[in-house]
C-alpha positions as CSV (number, residue, x, y, z in Angstrom):
1,X,7.7,5.8,-4.3
2,X,4.9,4.7,-2.2
3,X,5.5,2.8,1.0
4,X,3.5,-0.1,3.0
5,X,4.6,-0.6,6.6
6,X,4.3,-3.8,8.9
7,X,1.4,-1.9,10.9
8,X,-0.8,-0.7,7.9
9,X,-2.1,-2.2,4.9
10,X,-2.7,1.2,3.1
11,X,0.3,2.6,1.5
12,X,2.4,6.2,2.6
13,X,3.7,8.6,0.2
14,X,6.6,8.9,2.8
15,X,8.5,6.8,5.6
16,X,8.1,8.0,9.0
17,X,11.0,10.2,10.4
18,X,12.4,7.3,12.9
19,X,12.4,3.8,12.1
20,X,13.4,0.9,14.5
21,X,15.9,-1.7,12.9
22,X,16.0,-5.6,13.3
23,X,18.7,-5.1,16.0
24,X,16.7,-3.0,18.3
25,X,18.4,0.5,17.2
26,X,16.6,3.3,15.8
27,X,17.5,5.3,12.4
28,X,16.4,8.7,11.6
29,X,18.2,9.2,8.1
30,X,15.7,6.7,6.3
31,X,16.1,8.3,3.4
32,X,19.5,6.4,2.8
33,X,18.2,3.1,3.6
34,X,18.6,0.4,0.9
35,X,16.2,-1.7,-0.6
36,X,17.1,-5.0,1.4
37,X,17.1,-2.7,4.7
38,X,13.7,-1.5,4.1
39,X,12.4,-5.4,3.5
40,X,14.2,-6.2,6.7
41,X,12.0,-4.0,8.8
42,X,8.8,-5.1,6.5
43,X,8.4,-2.1,4.7
44,X,7.4,-2.7,1.2
45,X,7.7,-0.3,-1.8
46,X,4.8,0.0,-3.9
47,X,4.1,2.1,-6.9
48,X,2.8,5.6,-6.7
49,X,-0.9,6.0,-7.4
50,X,-1.6,6.6,-10.8
51,X,-2.6,10.5,-11.9
52,X,-6.3,11.0,-11.9
53,X,-8.1,14.1,-13.4
54,X,-11.3,12.8,-13.8
55,X,-14.0,14.4,-11.4
56,X,-16.2,11.5,-11.4
57,X,-13.3,8.6,-10.5
58,X,-11.0,8.4,-7.4
59,X,-8.0,6.4,-6.8
60,X,-8.0,3.7,-4.0
61,X,-5.6,1.0,-2.8
62,X,-6.8,-2.6,-2.5
63,X,-5.1,-5.4,-0.8
64,X,-4.9,-8.8,-2.1
65,X,-8.2,-10.7,-2.6
66,X,-8.0,-14.5,-2.0
67,X,-11.1,-16.5,-2.5
68,X,-11.4,-20.2,-1.6
69,X,-13.9,-22.8,-1.9
70,X,-15.9,-24.5,1.6
71,X,-13.2,-27.0,1.3
72,X,-10.3,-24.3,1.8
73,X,-8.8,-24.4,-1.7
74,X,-8.0,-21.0,-3.3
75,X,-10.6,-20.6,-6.5
76,X,-8.9,-17.0,-7.4
77,X,-6.8,-14.4,-6.6
78,X,-7.0,-10.4,-6.8
79,X,-3.4,-9.0,-6.6
80,X,-3.0,-6.0,-4.4
81,X,-2.7,-2.5,-6.3
82,X,-4.1,1.0,-6.8
83,X,-7.3,1.0,-8.5
84,X,-9.5,3.8,-10.2
85,X,-13.2,3.5,-9.1
86,X,-16.2,5.7,-10.1
87,X,-17.5,8.1,-7.4
88,X,-21.0,7.5,-6.5
89,X,-23.8,10.5,-7.5
90,X,-23.6,11.5,-4.0
91,X,-19.9,11.9,-4.0
92,X,-19.8,13.9,-7.5
93,X,-22.7,16.2,-6.0
94,X,-20.7,17.1,-3.1
């Protein structure tokens, strides 16, 4: 599982060893937190990144994109998620 914490827009593969709960207390045994408890402190569970064995591609997390017109009306949305992208020629060379 991967997690998105309130202070980051990028997923992390493990939770910090200590979390502050909504009541102000901290918890160090974070592996036993329920989904509801994680949600209450602003942590979202997201899928693990897809596997990628292609040396010409890389995996990146992209946040949601909302496009609007001049009047502020939403014209399109792209959901957040893992994307597999092509490496540049420079990245492949290195």
